N, C-alpha and C positions, 0 to 999 in steps of 0.2 A: 551806286555807279551813278558818278556825276555825269550832267548833261553833257558838258565837253565830251567826257568818254564814249557817250552812247550816239553824241553826234557824229565823229568819228565811224563807230562802228555802220551807223545807219548809211555814211554817205559810201562806203562800201558795199552796202547792202543795195544801195539804191540804182547804183554802175552797173550790178547783175541783175535785178529785175530791166532797168533800162534796153539791156542785151537782149530781153524776150520781147521787149516792146510794151512795157509796162511803165508807166509814171506814177512812183511812190509818193512824191507831192500831190498828186491830183487823188492819189486813193485815202491818202489822210485826209483832206480837204473834206473829201466825201464824207467820212466815218464819223466826222463831228455835227454832221446834219443827222444823225442818227438821233432818236432817244429811246430811251425804256421806259415802261411805266413802275417802278419798284415799289413790289406787293407787301404792303403792313403787316401781313397775315403771316410770315415767317417768323418775327420777332417774338410771338408769345405762344405758338402752335395755336393760332387758329381761336384763340380763346374769347377776344375783344373784352371790354371795358362796362360790359351791363349786368344786372344778375336777375338770369329769368327761370332758374332752376335745372334747365336743359341743355346744359354744354355739350355741345355736338348732336344733339338727339335728332335723329330722324334728318340724319343731313348726308347721309352715305358718306363719310368723310373720316376718315385714321389717321390719325397723327401716333407717330410712333418714336419713340423714345423719350428721357427724362434730363435733358442735359443742365447743367448750372447756368443760370445766370438769364432764365427769362425776363423779358421785360414785364411788369407788373402794373403798369400805368402808362396815361401817354406821355409822361415825362420822359420817363425811361424808354420809352419805345422812339421818341423822337432821338433822343440821345444817342440810339444805336443806330438810329437809320443817318444821323450826320458823320457817325463814325464809317460808315459804309459807304456813303457817299465819300468821303474823302482818300476811297482806294480805288473811287470805279473813275475811270476817264470822263470826262465829255459833264454835257449836262442834261440831267434827266426829267423823271417826274415821279409823283409816289400816288401808288392806288391803296385809298381805301376802302374797308368794310365798314358798314354804316353800324357795326355793332363796336367798333372805336371810337365811337363820339365820348365826350365826357358830362354823364349823366350827372352827376351830386345825387346821385339815389337811382332807383327802380324807375325807368320814362318807357312806356308801352310804347311798340316800333311804330306804331302808326302814328306816332304821337311826337315821332324824332322829328327837329327845325336845325334849320341853318346855326342857331345858337348853341347847337351841343358842340359843333365842330368849331368855334370862333377858337378855339384855342392854334387847330391845324392851318388854318386860314392864317392867324397871323404868324405864325413861324414859315408858313410858307412862301409869304413874303418876304420876310425876314431875309430867307435863305434863295430867294428868288428860284423858287419852284413852282410846278404844275397839279394838281391834283385832279386826280381820277376815282370813281368812287362806284360802288357796286350794294344794291340792295340785299339782303342777309336772310335769305327765306332759307335759313336751316338752323341747331340749334336753338330750338324754341320747343315750349308744349303743343303747340298749334301748328308745328309741324314732324310732329313726334310720329306720327302713323307714313311718312315720307310722302305726303300729298299737301301740295298748297295752292296755288291759282288754277290747278283742275281738281280741285277736292268736290266732291258729289255734296258735301255740305254748302249751303250759300253763304252761312257768315261765317267760313272759313275761309272761304274765297275772297270774300269780303275785307275782311284784314286783311289779307297778304297784297288784293289790291292798293289797298291805301297804303300800306310798307311802302309799296314801290313808288306810288304817285307819292311820297312824301320823300323818297330818294330821289326820284329825278327833281322835285325843288332845291334838296339841297345841290346837286352836282350845279345844278344851273347856277346857282349863286356861288359858286365855287367860280364858273366861267365869268360871270358877270364882274367878280371881285379880283380876278386875277390876271383879265384879259385874255385869256384863254378858252378856249372849249373844254371842258370837262368830260369825257367818255362814261357814262353811265351804263355798268355792264349788267344784264342781268339773265343768271344761273340759278334755276331751280330743281328740286331732286326729284321731282313727281317722278313717280313710275310704280310696277306692282312688281314683288317678289319671284311669284309665278304667275302662269300663264292667265291674261286678261279674258275676259268676258266679252267686253265691248270696249276695245279701242275708239271706236268711232266718238264715244261721250267722252272719253277725259280729251283729246285732244278738241272736240269743239266748246268742252268746258274752256279749255287754255285759252282757245281762237277768243273767244268770249271775252274772257278774260286781259287779256291784251288790248282788244279793242279800248275796253276800258279804262284800263292807264294809259292809251296815248290818244285819249281826246285832247288831251290839253298839248299843243304845241309849243315848242322853245325854240329860239335860235338858233342856228347850227356855230354859232359864235360862241354862242352859250353853252350848249349842250349835244351831244351826240350820244346815240340808242344802240347797243349791241345787245345781242342774245347768242347767249354759249348753248350750244346742244352738248348731247354727250350720248355714249352706246351702250353704258351701262353702269351702276353701280351697286354697292353695298347694299340690298335689300330691294334692287329694283333690276334684278339679273333680267326677270323675263319682258319687260317693258317699259320702256322710258319715253313720258310723253311728247317731250320735248327732244326729238331726234332731230340729225342734221338737216332731215329733208324738210322738216316741219317749219326748221326756223327758218334753213334757205328761201323756202317758197315766200312767207310770211314776210321776210325781211327783203327779198326781191318788190314786192307786192306793194308795199308800204314805204318805200326807202329808208329802212334800218342796215344797220351793219350786222354781220353773223360773224360772231367769236370761233375761230379754229383754237382749241386746247389740243396740241399735239399726243394729250395721255387720251382724248376723248374718244378715239377711234379704233377702230380695230388694229391688233399691232401688224399687219402687212399692209395697210393704208399709208398713202403718202402724203401728208397734210401739204408739203409743200409743193406736190403737184395738184393741189387744190387751186391754188392764188391766181394761176394763169388761167383756169375758168371760170371761176366767181369774176372776178374782178373786170372780165368781158362785158358782164351786164350789171354788174354792181357798183358803185360810185367808191366803198370804201371796203376796209376790212379790217377785223381785231386778231394778231396771235394772242394766245396764251402760253408763254413758250414754257413747257416742265419735261420731263425725262421721264416716262413709265417703262417700268420694269413688269412685263408679263401682263400687267395690266393697267390700268390707270393709278399709278402707285405716288405720283407728284413728289418722283426722288429731285436729287437737286441737277441743273441742267451742269453738262459737261462736254465741252469740244469734242461730239461724236460724228458719225456721219449722216447720222439724220437733221443734224443742228447744220452740219455746213452745204448741206443739198438744202434746206429750206434756207440758207444765207444769201446763195446763190441764188436763189430763184428772188429772194426780194431785189438783192441791188438789179437785177436784169431786168426790173418791172418796170413799162413805160412811165408810171409815175409813183415811186417807191414811197413817198409822203402820203399816199393813201392806205400803205399799211403801217396800221398802228403797232408797238411791240410792248407788250407786258412779260411780265414774269408771272409766273404760278405756280408755286410747290413749297411742299412744308414738312422740316424735317427736325426734328426733334432729338436728335439723335448725334447731334455736332455742335459743335458753337457757331448760333445763329446768324451773328453779323457775316462770320468768315461763308455762311450758306448763301448770301445775299450775292457778297464781292464776286465767288466763284463762279456764281450763275450769271450773272451778269459781265463779268468779266469775258466768260465764255461766250457769251453771245458778241460782244463786240470784236474779238478775236476771229469767229467766225463770218462777221461781215468784214472783216480786213482780208482775210484767207479769201476771200468772194472776189474783193476789187483787187488782189493782186494777182489773180489769173489773164493769162492773157487771151482776152476774150474776142478779139477781132482775129485772130490766126484760128480759134477753137471752131469759131463760126464759120468762115470761111469753108476751113476744111472739110465742116459739117455736108455746107451748101456742096461742096466739089465733091461728095460722096465718099470722101477721105477718111474714112473713121481710125486707119493707124494713127496717122497725124493728129487727129482730135483727141484722142486719148494721149497721145505723147508728149503734145504741148501741156496737156493738165499734169503728167506726172514730174515733165522737166519744172515745172513753175512750184510743184510743189518739193523741188528738192532745194529751192533756193534759200536765203537766210531770213526766213520770218522774222524770230524772234530779235533781233536789231530792230526792225520797222516796229513794232508792236511795244520794244520796250523805250524807244526813241519817244512813241507816241505818247506813252507814257507819262515819260517824266517831262516834256512838252507841255502836257498838260497837268503839273503841279501834281501827279501820283506816283506813288511806288511802282517801279519794275517789277515784274513776273515774279521775278524771286526773290521779293523784299516785304511785298504787301501781307504774308502769312505772319511775319513774326510781328507786326502790326497790332495785327489781330491779336494773338497770343498777349502782346503787351496788355491790350487793353479788357481781356480776360481776366488777366492778373491783376489789374488795377483798378477793375471798375466793375465787372459781371461777377468775381469770387467775393464782392462784397454782400451779394445779393442773396436773402436767405432762400 
């Protein structure tokens, strides 16, 4: 589709939205302000580039599938990310786990340094990207029993405390070098498979570990800390130490962010509903956008009802910039570049759909107690031509419209991914 043809269709759609009081130009300008942090671990099935002999051990993670073309090193992973970014409209970020450094041999996690991520930094500078970071408290022999920062053995806790400290320093290094904060997110797999005898013990140990980790403070312009909770995981079905209530309390008390992962709550809970509650008292929040089927299965994000509701809450926030958006899923059963693109575009499309709702009329109807009108305005907007608005946005941002990006992914698979053993 040519931009001129898309622009004509856009102008027709623009008029229809204008009839219900929606300015599509303003909506597209707002959409440009949203950045997604694209997760590197989709590109290689959460393997990373170290050699500890503990691949995903004690992690509570499970990656299914063996689609050909997995990135085998940092160069290939960066190449794949570049391809994905060429198909996603807007300017976004990259989210690294610490096991994706370039170590040139085995390096213990307590010894990770900024030098191990120099390649990522130079690449980010060359492509005008910002970097977020995550400590990797899994897939390691010292996490084999599913306990890290709350481990009863002091020497095990100390190992993971030092690892997280080193990761915070690396994130702050990214922030200084790239002149943009780096969010360091902490998730640990800690929990018990069956009934715990002393919940107080483990949560007390985790609290003490966090206190030691956060003794060193960094400027918010360099580093923002977030803490990610979970309802349960494989091997922690009975008890998770870092629950939502634990981290929420700690974060508010200590001035940190909580990270809400869409797959880390009970299936009947609404993460969207939590935003307006938490941001009444917390300065910022991090979202890990995933899609769970029956459990935290980390399926590739698609535009479903849950995502649409989440996006509506985001664009209606008093300060949307306080809500940081990151993707977090991994699926080895499909083309990995396509999984990045599908999920990222789904979130952006969800945000645009929310921006194209006639909120003035919807809110007025609600305040007047007119529920019929409130629902009717929503339905009316959904019947209007969304596709031409989205395609025009994509083409104006120099990426393919919705019906053409898949062909580029398939071409990349044929010419690049198929050459990998």
